[in-house]
N, C-alpha and C positions, 0 to 999 in steps of 0.2 A: 504494500500500500504506500502510495506516495504521500509525502508530507508537504503542506503548504507553508513554507518558511522562507519568504523572500528577505533579502538584506536591505532592500529599499523599495518604497512605493512613492510615486510622484504623479500628481495630476498635472498634466502639461496642457496649457491653453495657448493656442496661437490665433493670430488675427483678432486680438482683443482691441476693441475701440474705446474702452473706458480708461479712466485714469486709475492708478493703483488703489487709492483710497476708496473709490467708488466700487471697484471690483471686490476688495476685501470686505466691505460692508455688505454687498449683495451676496457674497458667498458665505458670510458669517464665519469667516476664518481668514487668517493672514497668509498672503503669498510670501514664499521664501525667495523668489526671484521675480523680477519685473524689469524687462528691458525692451528697447525699441527693436522692431524688425525692419527689414529693408523697405517695405511699403510705408508710405507716409501715414502718420497717425495710426499705426498698427503696432501692437506690442505682443511679446511673449511673456507668459506668466506661468509660474510653477507653484504648486502647493505640495509640501511634503506631508506624507501620510504616515502616521506611526506604524511600526512593524512589530511591536511587542505582542499584539493580538491582531494580526493582519485582517482576518475575516471580519472581526468586529469593527475595525477601523474603516474598512471598505463600506460596510453597511451604514456606519455613522456618516461617512462622507456622502453617500447616496441620500440618506435621510435629510441631512443638514443642507446640502447644496444642490442635489440632483435636479429638483424642479426648476430652480433658478438657472442652472446651466442649460437645461433643455430650452427654457424660454429665450435665453441669450443666443443659443445656437439658431433657434427659429427666426429671431429678428436680426441676426448677423452681428450682434455685439461681440460674439465670439465666433471665430471661423471654424475652429476644430478643437475638440476636447478628447484627450487620450489619457487613460490611466496606465502608466508604465510600471510594471511589476518586474523587479530585477532580482536575479538569482546568481549565485556563484556556481560555476561548473566544478564539480569536485576534482581536484588535481589527480587523485588516484583512481578516478572512475572512468568507465567506458561510456556511460550514458547517465542521464538523469531524467527524472520526471517530477512533476508537481501538479497537483490537482487543485484547481480553483473551484470551490463548491458552487453548484448551480445557482443557489439563491443569492450568493454574492455577485456572481457574473450578471445575473438577471437584474439585480438592483442597480448596477452601474449602467449596463447596456440599455435598460429601459428608459434612461434619460438621454440617450444619444451619445454616450461616452464610449469611445472605442477602448478596447483592452489590448495592450501591447506587452509581450513578454520579452525581456532582455536577459540574456545569459552571458556572463563574463567568465572568461577562461582563467582569470587570476583570482586569488582569494582576497577580495576587497576588504573583508573584515580584518584579516591579518595585517594587510597593508595599513589600515587605519590605526591599529594598535601600536604600530612601530613608531 
């Protein structure tokens, strides 16, 4: 049985046409990154999602901000929303798997947020401890 144990989860928003404070207020949480994109008056924003209990954190994100994100996608205040879930590829392993529970995937996808899985070949957690 696979374990759902990502080392990082981030909600990535592109094509944002709001200012950072407006976005933070609308999402009911603070963005950890907010920077201009190439297009005029367009921004990239990121919200870091806690990983100590990742399924609960994803469900809370969907409950707290999902409806707002869906509305912003519909009226183009946000161009794209992606939940990036990052895993370490085990150095000694030949393969890996992780299962995102259906109810967590549905909670996010139901608001028009794509889910992206990132796998890193280095042990990022060990690199951070050094």
